[in-house]
C-alpha positions in Angstrom: 76.8 -74.1 -16.8 79.3 -76.6 -18.1 77.6 -79.7 -19.7 79.9 -82.7 -20.3 78.5 -85.3 -22.7 80.1 -88.7 -22.9 78.8 -91.5 -25.3 80.0 -95.0 -24.5 80.9 -97.2 -27.6 79.3 -94.9 -30.2 79.6 -91.4 -31.4 76.7 -89.1 -30.6 75.4 -87.0 -33.4 75.6 -83.2 -33.3 71.8 -83.1 -33.4 71.6 -85.3 -30.3 74.2 -83.2 -28.4 72.3 -80.0 -29.3 69.0 -81.6 -28.1 70.6 -82.6 -24.7 72.1 -79.1 -24.2 68.7 -77.5 -25.0 66.8 -79.8 -22.6 69.3 -79.2 -19.8 69.3 -75.5 -20.1 66.4 -75.4 -17.6 68.7 -76.9 -14.9 70.6 -73.6 -14.9 67.5 -71.7 -14.2 66.1 -73.8 -11.3 69.5 -74.8 -9.8 71.7 -71.7 -10.1 74.1 -73.1 -7.5 74.9 -76.2 -9.7 78.6 -76.3 -10.9 78.1 -78.6 -13.8 76.3 -81.5 -15.5 77.7 -84.9 -16.7 75.7 -86.8 -19.2 76.6 -90.4 -20.1 74.9 -92.0 -23.1 75.0 -95.9 -23.3 73.7 -98.6 -25.6 72.5 -101.9 -24.1 72.3 -105.1 -26.0 68.8 -106.0 -24.6 66.2 -104.2 -26.6 63.1 -105.4 -24.6 62.6 -102.3 -22.4 64.6 -100.0 -24.7 68.3 -100.2 -25.2 69.2 -96.5 -24.7 70.4 -95.5 -21.2 71.0 -91.9 -20.1 72.8 -91.1 -16.8 72.7 -87.5 -15.8 74.7 -86.3 -12.8 74.2 -82.7 -11.5 77.2 -81.5 -9.6 76.0 -79.3 -6.6 77.5 -78.1 -3.4 76.3 -80.5 -0.6 76.1 -83.5 -2.9 75.4 -84.5 -6.4 72.1 -85.6 -7.8 72.2 -88.7 -10.2 69.4 -89.8 -12.4 69.4 -92.9 -14.7 66.7 -93.5 -17.3 66.3 -96.2 -20.0 64.0 -95.9 -23.1 63.8 -96.8 -26.7 65.3 -93.5 -27.9 67.8 -91.2 -26.3 65.4 -88.2 -26.6 62.7 -90.0 -24.7 65.3 -91.1 -22.0 66.6 -87.5 -21.8 63.0 -86.1 -21.4 62.3 -88.6 -18.6 65.6 -88.0 -16.8 65.0 -84.2 -17.0 61.6 -84.6 -15.4 63.0 -86.7 -12.5 66.0 -84.4 -12.1 63.6 -81.4 -11.9 61.6 -83.1 -9.1 64.7 -84.0 -7.2 66.0 -80.4 -7.3 62.6 -79.0 -6.1 62.6 -81.7 -3.3 66.1 -80.6 -2.2 65.1 -77.0 -2.2 62.1 -77.7 0.1 64.4 -79.3 2.7 
């Protein structure tokens, strides 16, 4: 599956990119009909609730699934978003 990673106003490290690709590999197993994944990484100025924002959009026939998570680290935000995405995929399959 094609994973597009975009970092807004900063350059993502190779280690972070590899982490994201590894975590999103499970999407290919549970959503075989998915055509691609878009990941947007953003930094917020407000550091109270965590200033790292991750937006994952899973492109699928019949409508995209979009998840947005905010945390203190990108790794934590990716983990949280992956869990939410997995639940949404399973919920869509049940319908």
